[in-house]
C-alpha positions in Angstrom: -2.4 30.7 10.8 -4.9 33.5 11.1 -2.4 36.0 12.6 -0.3 35.8 9.4 -3.1 35.3 6.9 -0.9 34.8 3.8 -3.4 33.1 1.6 -3.4 35.0 -1.7 -6.5 33.4 -3.0 -8.8 34.0 0.0 -12.0 35.7 -0.8 -11.7 38.1 2.1 -8.8 40.3 2.9 -6.7 39.9 6.0 -8.1 43.1 7.4 -11.7 41.9 6.9 -11.0 38.6 8.7 -9.1 40.2 11.6 -12.1 42.5 12.1 -14.5 39.6 12.1 -12.2 37.6 14.5 -11.4 40.2 17.1 -13.6 38.8 19.9 -12.1 37.2 22.9 -13.1 33.6 22.0 -11.5 33.7 18.6 -8.3 35.4 19.9 -8.0 32.8 22.6 -8.4 29.9 20.2 -6.2 31.1 17.3 -3.5 33.4 18.7 -1.1 30.4 18.9 2.4 30.7 20.2 3.7 27.3 19.4 7.2 28.3 20.4 5.8 28.5 23.9 3.5 25.5 23.5 6.2 23.2 22.3 9.3 24.1 24.4 12.5 22.0 24.2 14.4 20.9 27.3 18.1 21.4 26.4 19.2 18.4 28.4 16.6 16.2 26.7 17.6 17.5 23.3 21.1 16.2 23.9 19.8 12.7 24.2 18.0 12.6 20.8 19.4 10.0 18.5 20.6 11.1 15.0 17.5 11.0 12.7 17.5 10.3 9.0 14.9 13.0 8.6 15.5 16.7 9.3 11.9 17.8 9.7 8.7 16.2 10.9 5.3 17.6 9.7 2.6 16.6 12.2 -0.7 16.4 10.4 -4.1 15.7 12.0 -7.1 16.3 9.6 -10.6 16.9 10.8 -13.8 16.0 8.9 -15.4 12.7 8.2 -17.5 13.6 5.1 -15.0 16.0 3.6 -11.9 17.5 5.1 -12.8 20.6 7.2 -9.4 21.4 8.7 -5.8 21.0 7.5 -3.3 21.7 10.3 0.4 21.0 10.1 3.0 21.6 12.8 6.7 21.4 11.8 9.4 20.5 14.2 13.1 19.9 13.9 13.7 16.1 14.1 17.2 16.7 15.4 16.6 19.4 18.0 12.9 18.8 18.7 12.3 22.5 18.3 9.2 24.1 16.8 9.8 25.6 13.3 6.5 26.7 11.9 2.9 25.8 11.4 0.3 25.8 8.6 -3.4 25.9 9.3 -6.4 26.3 7.0 -10.0 25.6 7.4 -11.4 23.8 4.3 -14.7 24.4 2.6 -16.4 21.2 1.3 -16.6 20.8 -2.5 -19.9 19.0 -3.1 -22.0 19.6 0.0 -24.8 22.2 -0.2 -24.8 25.3 2.0 -27.5 24.0 4.4 -25.6 20.8 5.0 -22.3 22.7 5.4 -24.0 24.9 8.0 -25.3 21.9 10.0 -22.0 20.1 9.6 -20.0 23.1 10.9 -22.3 24.0 13.7 -22.2 20.3 14.9 -18.4 20.1 14.5 -17.1 23.5 15.5 -20.0 25.1 17.4 -19.0 23.4 20.6 -15.6 24.9 20.3 -17.0 28.4 19.7 -15.2 28.7 16.3 -17.9 28.0 13.8 -18.0 31.6 12.7 -14.2 31.8 12.2 -14.5 28.6 10.1 -17.2 30.3 7.9 -15.1 33.5 7.6 -11.9 31.8 6.5 -12.6 28.4 4.9 -11.4 27.9 1.4 -11.7 24.9 -1.1 -9.3 22.0 -0.6 -7.6 22.7 -4.0 -6.7 26.2 -2.8 -5.5 24.8 0.6 -3.1 22.5 -1.2 -1.8 25.4 -3.4 -1.0 27.4 -0.3 0.5 24.4 1.4 2.8 23.8 -1.5 3.9 27.4 -1.3 4.6 26.9 2.4 6.6 23.7 2.0 8.4 25.3 -0.9 9.4 28.3 1.1 10.9 25.9 3.7 12.8 24.2 0.9 11.1 20.9 1.6 9.6 20.4 -1.9 9.9 22.0 -5.4 6.9 21.9 -7.7 9.0 21.7 -10.8 10.7 18.6 -9.5 7.7 16.9 -8.0 8.4 13.7 -6.0 8.4 13.3 -2.3 9.4 15.7 0.5 13.0 16.6 0.9 14.4 15.3 4.2 11.0 15.6 5.8 8.0 13.4 6.4 4.4 13.6 7.6 3.6 12.2 11.0 0.0 11.1 11.6 -1.6 9.4 14.5 -2.9 6.5 12.5 -3.1 5.7 8.7 -6.5 7.2 8.0 -5.4 10.8 7.2 -3.1 9.9 4.3 -4.1 6.3 3.4 -7.9 7.1 3.2 -9.0 10.7 3.7 -6.6 12.7 1.5 -7.1 10.4 -1.6 -10.9 10.5 -1.1 -10.8 14.3 -0.9 -8.6 14.6 -4.0 -11.1 12.5 -5.9 -14.0 14.6 -4.7 -12.1 17.8 -5.5 -11.2 16.4 -8.9 -7.4 16.7 -8.5 -4.6 14.2 -8.7 -3.1 13.0 -5.4 0.1 15.0 -4.9 3.3 12.9 -4.8 4.3 14.3 -1.4 1.4 12.3 0.2 2.8 9.0 -1.0 4.6 8.1 2.3 4.2 8.9 6.0 5.0 8.0 9.6 2.2 6.4 11.6 3.1 7.4 15.2 1.0 4.5 16.6 3.4 2.0 14.9 6.5 3.9 16.1 5.0 4.1 19.6 4.2 0.3 19.7 7.7 -0.7 18.5 9.6 1.7 20.7 7.7 1.3 24.0 6.3 -2.2 23.4 2.8 -1.2 24.3 -0.2 -0.4 22.2 -1.9 3.0 22.1 -5.2 3.4 20.3 -4.7 7.2 19.8 -3.2 10.4 20.9 -5.0 10.6 24.3 -4.0 7.1 25.2 -0.3 7.9 24.4 -0.5 11.0 26.5 -2.1 9.2 29.4 0.5 6.4 29.3 3.3 9.0 29.1 1.7 11.0 31.9 1.4 14.1 29.7 -1.5 16.5 30.1 -3.4 17.5 26.9 -3.7 21.1 25.9 -6.5 22.8 24.0 -9.6 21.2 22.6 -9.6 17.5 21.5 -10.8 17.2 17.9 -9.9 20.8 17.0 -7.3 19.9 14.4 -4.6 22.5 15.3 -4.8 21.5 19.0 -4.6 17.8 18.2 -1.6 18.4 15.9 0.0 20.4 18.7 -0.5 17.5 21.2 0.7 14.9 18.8 3.8 17.1 18.2 4.4 17.1 22.0 4.2 13.3 22.0 6.8 13.2 19.1 9.1 15.5 21.1 8.8 13.2 24.1 9.5 10.1 22.1 12.5 11.8 20.4 13.8 12.7 23.9 13.4 9.1 25.0 15.5 7.9 22.1 12.9 6.9 19.5 13.8 6.9 15.8 11.2 8.4 13.4 11.0 6.2 10.3 8.6 5.9 7.4 6.0 3.3 8.2 3.8 3.3 5.1 4.3 3.9 1.4 2.0 4.1 -1.6 3.5 2.9 -4.8 1.3 5.1 -7.0 -1.6 7.5 -6.7 -4.1 4.7 -7.1 -1.9 1.8 -5.8 -2.0 -0.1 -2.6 -0.2 1.0 0.5 2.8 -1.0 1.7 3.2 -1.1 5.5 6.9 -1.4 6.5 6.6 -2.5 10.1 5.9 -6.1 11.0 4.4 -5.1 14.4 1.9 -2.4 13.8 -1.6 -1.1 14.8 -4.2 -2.6 12.5 
């Protein structure tokens, strides 16, 4: 995210942010090489079942009061390969600066990235504008056509991100819920129905699959990366990635499509 720095509405220039971020801690945290972090075993890729979707957008939001981090990792549903990533820190809309400082120090101070958050965070509305440019550049969605994503779907570890948090944030930010957030794949439900065992979250899945975690748990980009690794493993094992939840309208109830699911 920060290496490319393509946000046209950001208050600081890329040069300014790179200057502020050039210490070892920030470089270690945000010089991601997801091509290396999400490798594909060629033999395993040959075992992947044909998927109805072409791309999977792994999303894991951070922030309980308001969204603080919006990371997305895109992988190819057919080959399991990493395609691209989108990562923005999000500045709260209604919180005062003192509360924001306390919030960020408590959330990101332990990771040593509270300063980079303050240097680069932008409002949620601007994050969505940049995200729409990103999915548009990948031909997954066209603004003038609206509607859902084209041959792609969000993958979340639970329903909270898109059932609860994004609609709440849109209301706080005084924007209409975008139509591409109307459906998603809850990986917990796919996991339960494929392996016939329950997993309360990402770390449980990885422990059961005997996969080591990488990065810092509850740093959104790292959690998204780990969830993507679980998705790769499940695809390699023969799982089908299917929509598990749909919202009928921006204010409507969510319909859950699997009989056996994590409540």
